[in-house]
C-alpha positions as CSV (number, residue, x, y, z in Angstrom):
1,M,47.3,36.8,30.0
2,T,50.1,34.7,31.0
3,V,52.5,33.4,28.5
4,P,51.9,29.9,29.1
5,H,48.1,30.6,28.8
6,F,48.9,32.1,25.3
7,R,51.0,29.5,24.2
8,L,48.3,26.9,25.2
9,I,45.6,28.9,23.1
10,L,48.1,29.2,20.4
11,T,49.0,25.4,20.4
12,V,45.1,24.5,20.3
13,G,44.5,26.7,17.6
14,L,47.5,25.2,15.5
15,T,46.2,21.6,16.3
16,L,42.7,22.5,15.2
17,T,44.0,23.9,11.9
18,A,46.1,20.7,11.3
19,V,43.0,18.4,12.1
20,L,41.0,20.4,9.4
21,A,43.8,19.7,7.1
22,M,44.3,16.1,8.3
23,P,44.9,13.8,5.3
24,V,42.6,10.4,5.2
25,H,44.4,7.8,7.1
26,A,46.4,5.3,4.9
27,A,44.2,2.3,5.8
28,V,41.1,4.1,5.0
29,K,42.5,5.3,1.7
30,D,43.1,1.8,0.9
31,D,39.8,0.7,1.7
32,V,38.4,3.6,-0.4
33,D,40.7,3.0,-3.5
34,E,39.7,-0.9,-3.1
35,L,35.9,-0.1,-3.1
36,S,36.3,2.4,-5.9
37,G,38.0,-0.4,-8.2
38,E,35.1,-2.8,-7.4
39,I,32.5,-0.3,-8.1
40,K,34.1,0.5,-11.5
41,N,34.3,-3.1,-12.3
42,R,30.7,-3.8,-11.5
43,Q,29.7,-0.6,-13.7
44,E,31.9,-2.0,-16.6
45,R,30.2,-5.3,-16.4
46,V,26.8,-3.7,-16.3
47,K,27.6,-1.8,-19.6
48,E,28.8,-5.0,-21.1
49,L,25.5,-6.6,-20.1
50,D,23.7,-3.9,-21.6
51,G,25.3,-4.5,-24.8
52,M,24.6,-8.3,-24.8
53,I,21.1,-7.8,-23.9
54,G,20.8,-5.2,-26.8
55,N,22.1,-7.9,-29.0
56,Y,19.5,-10.6,-27.9
57,R,16.8,-8.0,-28.2
58,S,17.7,-7.5,-32.1
59,R,17.5,-11.1,-32.3
60,I,14.0,-11.2,-31.0
61,D,13.0,-8.4,-33.3
62,K,14.4,-10.6,-36.2
63,A,12.5,-13.8,-35.1
64,K,9.3,-11.8,-34.7
65,S,9.6,-11.0,-38.4
66,E,10.1,-14.7,-39.5
67,T,7.5,-17.1,-40.8
68,Q,5.2,-18.4,-38.1
69,S,6.6,-21.8,-37.3
70,L,7.4,-24.0,-34.2
71,E,11.0,-23.7,-35.0
72,N,10.9,-19.8,-35.2
73,Q,8.9,-19.9,-32.1
74,L,11.2,-21.8,-30.1
75,V,14.0,-19.5,-31.5
76,L,12.3,-16.6,-30.3
77,L,11.7,-18.1,-26.8
78,E,15.2,-19.3,-26.3
79,N,16.5,-15.7,-27.3
80,R,14.0,-14.3,-24.8
81,I,15.2,-16.5,-22.1
82,K,18.8,-15.8,-22.8
83,E,17.8,-11.8,-22.5
84,K,16.0,-12.5,-19.2
85,E,19.0,-14.6,-17.8
86,L,21.3,-11.4,-18.8
87,G,18.6,-9.2,-17.2
88,V,18.8,-11.0,-13.8
89,E,22.6,-10.9,-13.9
90,R,22.2,-7.2,-14.7
91,A,20.1,-6.4,-11.9
92,K,22.4,-8.6,-9.6
93,T,25.5,-6.7,-10.7
94,E,23.7,-3.2,-10.2
95,I,22.8,-4.2,-6.8
96,E,26.4,-5.2,-5.9
97,A,27.5,-1.8,-7.4
98,L,25.0,0.3,-5.5
99,T,25.9,-1.7,-2.2
100,L,29.5,-1.0,-2.7
101,E,28.8,2.6,-3.3
102,V,26.8,2.8,0.1
103,R,29.8,1.3,1.9
104,L,32.0,3.8,0.2
105,I,29.9,6.7,1.4
106,E,29.7,5.1,4.7
107,Q,33.6,5.2,4.8
108,E,33.5,8.9,4.0
109,I,30.8,9.6,6.6
110,G,33.1,7.9,9.2
111,V,36.0,10.1,8.3
112,Q,33.9,13.5,8.3
113,E,32.4,12.4,11.7
114,S,35.7,11.6,13.3
115,R,37.0,15.1,11.9
116,I,34.1,16.9,13.3
117,S,34.3,15.2,16.7
118,K,38.0,16.2,17.2
119,Q,37.3,19.8,15.8
120,K,34.6,20.1,18.3
121,D,36.8,18.9,21.4
122,L,39.6,21.4,20.1
123,I,37.3,24.4,19.6
124,A,35.8,23.9,23.0
125,D,39.3,23.9,24.8
126,L,40.3,27.0,22.7
127,V,37.0,28.8,23.6
128,R,37.3,27.8,27.4
129,N,41.0,29.0,27.5
130,I,39.9,32.4,25.7
131,N,37.1,32.8,28.0
132,A,39.4,32.1,30.9
133,N,41.6,35.2,30.0
134,D,39.0,37.5,29.0
135,S,39.4,39.6,32.1
136,V,43.0,40.3,30.9
137,T,43.5,43.9,29.9
138,T,45.7,45.1,27.3
139,F,47.9,47.1,30.0
140,D,48.1,43.5,31.5
141,V,49.7,42.2,28.2
142,L,51.8,45.1,27.8
143,L,53.3,44.6,31.3
144,S,54.0,40.8,30.7
145,E,56.2,41.9,27.6
146,D,59.6,43.0,27.8
147,S,59.5,45.3,24.9
148,L,56.7,47.1,23.0
149,S,57.6,45.3,19.9
150,G,56.9,42.1,21.6
151,F,53.6,43.6,22.9
152,F,52.5,44.6,19.4
153,A,53.5,41.1,18.1
154,R,51.4,39.3,21.0
155,L,48.4,41.5,20.0
156,E,48.8,40.8,16.3
157,E,48.9,37.1,17.1
158,L,45.7,37.2,19.3
159,K,43.8,39.0,16.6
160,K,45.1,36.6,14.1
161,L,44.1,33.7,16.3
162,Q,40.6,35.0,16.5
163,R,40.3,35.3,12.9
164,D,41.6,31.7,12.5
165,L,39.0,30.5,15.0
166,G,36.2,32.4,12.9
167,N,37.5,30.6,9.8
168,M,37.7,27.3,11.6
169,L,34.2,27.6,12.8
170,E,33.1,28.3,9.1
171,R,35.1,25.2,8.0
172,V,33.6,22.9,10.7
173,K,30.1,24.2,9.3
174,A,31.1,23.1,5.8
175,V,32.4,19.7,6.9
176,K,28.8,19.2,8.8
177,S,26.9,20.2,5.5
178,N,29.1,17.9,3.5
179,L,28.3,15.1,6.2
180,E,24.8,15.8,5.8
181,A,24.9,15.7,1.9
182,K,26.8,12.3,2.2
183,K,23.9,10.8,4.5
184,E,21.3,12.0,2.1
185,E,23.4,10.4,-0.7
186,R,23.5,7.1,1.3
187,S,19.8,7.2,1.7
188,T,19.2,7.5,-1.9
189,K,21.7,4.9,-2.7
190,Q,19.9,2.6,-0.2
191,K,16.6,3.1,-1.8
192,A,18.1,2.5,-5.4
193,V,19.3,-0.9,-3.9
194,E,15.9,-1.8,-2.7
195,A,14.4,-0.6,-6.1
196,E,16.8,-2.9,-8.0
197,K,16.0,-5.9,-5.7
198,S,12.4,-5.5,-7.0
199,K,13.6,-5.3,-10.5
200,M,15.5,-8.5,-10.0
201,K,12.6,-10.2,-8.6
202,R,10.6,-9.3,-11.6
203,E,13.4,-10.4,-13.9
204,Q,13.6,-13.7,-12.1
205,L,9.7,-14.1,-12.6
206,A,9.8,-13.4,-16.1
207,L,12.7,-15.6,-16.7
208,E,10.5,-18.4,-15.0
209,A,7.8,-17.6,-17.3
210,E,9.7,-17.8,-20.5
211,R,11.0,-21.0,-19.5
212,N,7.6,-22.2,-18.5
213,Y,6.3,-21.1,-21.8
214,K,8.9,-22.9,-23.7
215,T,8.2,-26.1,-21.7
216,S,4.5,-25.9,-22.4
217,L,5.0,-25.4,-26.0
218,V,7.3,-28.2,-26.6
219,G,4.8,-30.4,-24.5
220,E,1.8,-29.4,-26.2
221,T,3.1,-29.7,-29.8
222,K,5.6,-32.8,-29.1
223,S,7.9,-30.7,-31.3
224,K,5.9,-31.1,-34.4
225,E,5.2,-28.4,-36.7
226,T,1.6,-29.7,-37.5
227,E,0.8,-29.7,-33.9
228,F,1.8,-26.0,-33.5
229,E,-0.4,-25.1,-36.6
230,R,-3.5,-26.9,-35.0
231,I,-2.7,-24.9,-31.8
232,L,-2.8,-21.6,-33.7
233,Y,-5.8,-22.7,-35.3
234,E,-7.6,-23.7,-32.3
235,L,-6.6,-20.3,-30.5
236,R,-7.9,-18.2,-33.4
237,Q,-11.2,-20.1,-33.1
238,Q,-11.3,-19.6,-29.2
239,Q,-10.9,-15.9,-29.7
240,Q,-13.5,-15.7,-32.7
241,V,-16.5,-15.7,-30.3
242,T,-18.5,-13.4,-32.5
243,A,-20.7,-10.7,-31.4
244,S,-23.9,-12.7,-32.9
245,D,-22.9,-15.6,-30.6
246,I,-23.2,-13.4,-27.4
247,A,-26.0,-11.6,-28.9
248,E,-28.0,-14.6,-29.5
249,L,-27.6,-15.9,-25.8
250,E,-28.4,-12.4,-24.4
251,V,-31.6,-12.3,-26.4
252,R,-32.6,-15.9,-25.5
253,L,-31.7,-15.3,-21.9
254,K,-32.4,-11.7,-21.5
255,D,-35.0,-11.8,-18.6
256,K,-32.9,-14.3,-16.7
257,L,-29.9,-12.3,-16.9
258,N,-31.2,-9.1,-15.7
259,S,-32.7,-10.9,-12.9
260,V,-29.4,-12.6,-11.8
261,D,-27.5,-9.5,-11.8
262,E,-29.8,-6.6,-11.5
263,A,-27.3,-4.3,-10.5
264,L,-25.0,-4.7,-13.6
265,A,-28.1,-4.6,-15.9
266,R,-28.8,-1.1,-14.6
267,G,-25.1,-0.3,-15.1
268,D,-24.7,0.6,-11.3
269,V,-21.7,-1.4,-10.5
270,L,-18.5,-2.6,-12.1
271,I,-17.6,-6.4,-12.2
272,N,-15.5,-8.1,-9.4
273,W,-12.1,-9.4,-9.4
274,P,-12.4,-13.2,-9.9
275,V,-9.6,-14.0,-7.7
276,D,-7.7,-11.7,-5.2
277,P,-5.3,-9.5,-7.2
278,S,-2.9,-8.6,-4.2
279,R,-0.7,-11.5,-5.3
280,G,0.2,-9.8,-8.2
281,I,-0.8,-8.9,-12.0
282,T,1.8,-10.6,-14.0
283,A,0.5,-9.6,-17.8
284,I,-1.8,-6.8,-18.9
285,F,-4.0,-6.5,-21.9
286,H,-2.1,-6.3,-25.0
287,D,0.9,-6.9,-23.2
288,P,4.0,-5.9,-25.2
289,T,6.1,-8.6,-23.6
290,Y,3.6,-11.3,-24.2
291,P,5.8,-14.1,-25.6
292,F,3.3,-15.2,-28.6
293,R,2.5,-11.4,-29.3
294,Y,3.9,-11.7,-32.9
295,L,1.2,-14.1,-33.4
296,F,-1.6,-12.6,-31.5
297,E,-2.4,-9.9,-28.8
298,H,-2.8,-11.1,-25.4
299,P,-6.4,-10.6,-24.9
300,G,-6.7,-10.6,-21.2
301,T,-5.3,-9.9,-17.7
302,D,-3.1,-12.6,-16.0
303,I,-3.4,-12.6,-12.3
304,R,-0.9,-14.7,-10.0
305,A,-2.9,-17.5,-8.1
306,P,-1.5,-20.6,-6.6
307,V,-2.9,-24.0,-8.2
308,G,-6.3,-24.6,-6.5
309,T,-7.2,-21.0,-5.7
310,P,-11.0,-20.4,-5.7
311,V,-12.3,-18.6,-8.8
312,K,-15.5,-16.7,-8.6
313,S,-17.8,-15.1,-11.2
314,A,-16.9,-11.6,-11.8
315,A,-20.7,-11.0,-12.1
316,G,-24.1,-12.8,-12.2
317,G,-24.7,-14.6,-15.4
318,Y,-25.2,-17.5,-17.6
319,V,-22.5,-20.4,-17.9
320,A,-22.2,-20.6,-21.5
321,W,-19.7,-23.4,-21.5
322,N,-16.8,-25.3,-19.7
323,K,-14.2,-26.2,-22.4
324,T,-10.8,-27.6,-22.8
325,G,-8.4,-26.0,-25.3
326,R,-4.8,-26.5,-26.3
327,M,-4.0,-22.9,-25.4
328,Y,-6.4,-21.9,-22.7
329,G,-6.5,-25.4,-21.1
330,N,-9.7,-25.7,-19.2
331,Y,-11.8,-22.4,-19.5
332,V,-15.2,-21.0,-18.7
333,M,-17.2,-18.4,-20.6
334,I,-20.1,-16.7,-18.8
335,V,-22.4,-14.5,-20.3
336,H,-23.8,-11.2,-18.4
337,P,-26.1,-8.5,-19.2
338,G,-25.3,-5.6,-21.5
339,G,-23.3,-7.6,-24.0
340,I,-20.5,-8.5,-21.6
341,A,-19.0,-11.9,-21.4
342,T,-16.1,-13.0,-19.1
343,V,-13.5,-15.8,-19.7
344,Y,-11.8,-17.6,-17.1
345,A,-8.8,-19.8,-18.3
346,H,-6.0,-22.3,-17.1
347,L,-8.5,-23.8,-14.7
348,S,-7.5,-27.0,-12.6
349,K,-11.1,-27.8,-12.1
350,F,-14.7,-26.7,-13.0
351,K,-17.2,-26.0,-10.3
352,A,-20.0,-24.7,-12.2
353,R,-22.2,-26.5,-14.7
354,A,-22.5,-25.3,-18.3
355,D,-26.1,-24.0,-19.1
356,T,-26.7,-22.9,-15.5
357,Y,-26.9,-19.5,-13.7
358,V,-24.5,-18.2,-11.3
359,E,-24.5,-15.4,-9.0
360,R,-21.9,-12.6,-8.5
361,Q,-19.0,-13.9,-6.8
362,E,-20.3,-17.6,-6.8
363,L,-17.4,-20.3,-7.3
364,I,-17.0,-21.4,-10.8
365,G,-13.5,-23.3,-10.6
366,L,-10.3,-23.8,-9.3
367,S,-7.2,-21.9,-10.8
368,G,-4.4,-23.8,-12.4
369,G,-1.9,-23.1,-15.0
370,R,1.0,-25.0,-13.7
371,P,2.7,-26.3,-16.8
372,G,2.3,-30.0,-17.4
373,D,-0.8,-30.0,-15.2
374,Q,-3.9,-31.4,-16.8
375,G,-6.0,-28.3,-18.1
376,A,-3.1,-26.0,-17.9
377,G,-2.9,-25.4,-21.6
378,L,0.1,-23.2,-22.8
379,S,0.8,-21.4,-19.6
380,S,3.6,-19.5,-18.0
381,G,2.9,-20.8,-14.6
382,P,0.3,-20.8,-12.2
383,H,-2.2,-17.9,-12.7
384,L,-5.9,-17.1,-13.9
385,H,-6.1,-15.9,-17.2
386,F,-9.1,-13.5,-17.3
387,E,-10.8,-11.8,-20.2
388,V,-13.8,-9.5,-20.5
389,R,-15.6,-9.4,-23.9
390,Q,-17.8,-6.5,-25.0
391,D,-20.2,-7.8,-27.8
392,G,-17.8,-10.5,-28.5
393,V,-14.6,-8.3,-28.8
394,P,-11.7,-8.6,-26.1
395,V,-11.4,-5.4,-24.4
396,D,-9.4,-4.2,-21.3
397,A,-10.7,-5.9,-18.4
398,E,-9.2,-3.3,-16.0
399,N,-11.7,-0.7,-17.5
400,F,-14.4,-2.8,-15.9
401,L,-12.7,-3.8,-12.5
402,P,-12.3,-1.7,-9.3
403,E,-9.0,0.1,-9.3
404,I,-6.3,-1.7,-7.0
405,P,-3.1,-0.4,-5.5
406,C,0.0,0.3,-7.5
407,E,1.7,-2.3,-5.5
408,Y,-0.1,-5.0,-6.8
409,Y,1.9,-4.1,-10.2
410,D,5.1,-4.9,-8.3
411,Y,6.3,-7.4,-10.8
412,I,5.2,-5.6,-14.1
413,D,8.0,-3.8,-15.8
414,D,8.1,-0.2,-15.2
415,Y,7.4,0.8,-18.8
416,K,4.0,-1.4,-18.5
417,R,3.0,0.6,-15.5
418,L,2.8,3.8,-17.8
419,K,-0.1,2.4,-19.3
420,L,-1.9,1.9,-15.9
421,R,-4.4,4.3,-14.6
422,S,-2.9,5.6,-11.4
423,C,0.8,4.0,-11.2
């Protein structure tokens, strides 16, 4: 091995060591510091918003314990609106923080990839030079040196260089492993961003619903306590369709009911969804976030549907009535075999006459629910309110309906999903 060759190998080795220990470029470090600062600011804002949201939740709990009155109901709705507004801001801030974290990770990935690229090139040069001199014997090295001390020093330097090369290869592997971990972390953060975007969309829809509830309540009551009391009384009357009422109809219509939906009478099939549920389920049976829950439980399932969506009978049966109420707006009740009745509320139009029979999936009305529209009643926005009653008592409609994919519940809060069958 000639002296120039040895010096070249030694120089490459020292350069490789320097690359491995190379500090981050000043400009990159400034970017990293700036991103880290912005992330910290967003995280602190999220904590601040959490505290404010908690404060409004306490106010909401307090309002629920107050006497039932229009004034207290409006205070409750206003606090819920403020809570949802903060929830939207929190989700937006969380998205910003996560997006900045992704950028920070990408900066780190860029640095690591640059180091690995340089390391690979230097190691390749070093290996090529070592291979080119593999044929040089120890005797050749001895002859190339002026003294034995120089010879032994050269041998020791070569051994050290080989050890350093082995160590460098291990460090390159470690850098590559760290790089893969960073890429995995980036993927996790990107998924978190998408999840937070879905959450923000749910918060925005919930905020819109709360505002619509308030608008509807003010419109229906004309801001008068007496009107509010009338609405409560009427709602309780609407919900008190007794077992005897349905039993009487079923006895009187038994033969016709069984023939209009023989499969349901035999218990062979469940009922059908009255509208396509793929647009989303916005409220579930006994929904814990129902705005009027402290007055009464939510007795049905709310299905998102644009105004004018065809509403079909969930099963064959007898149209007991088409009515208009202050709470339900335009609503239909159909009596089916087996003590089952179904209710369809917030309709914009009736399409089936009372005291007539309808087949399964026959058109009975058009959906509504837009606040201020005729027949909307007290509504959070365009949707169909659907109920199933067993012997006159509201029960969870989803126990009778075909199971639907979890993504149909995308706009339902996460904790609500825990109640659902497979989500």
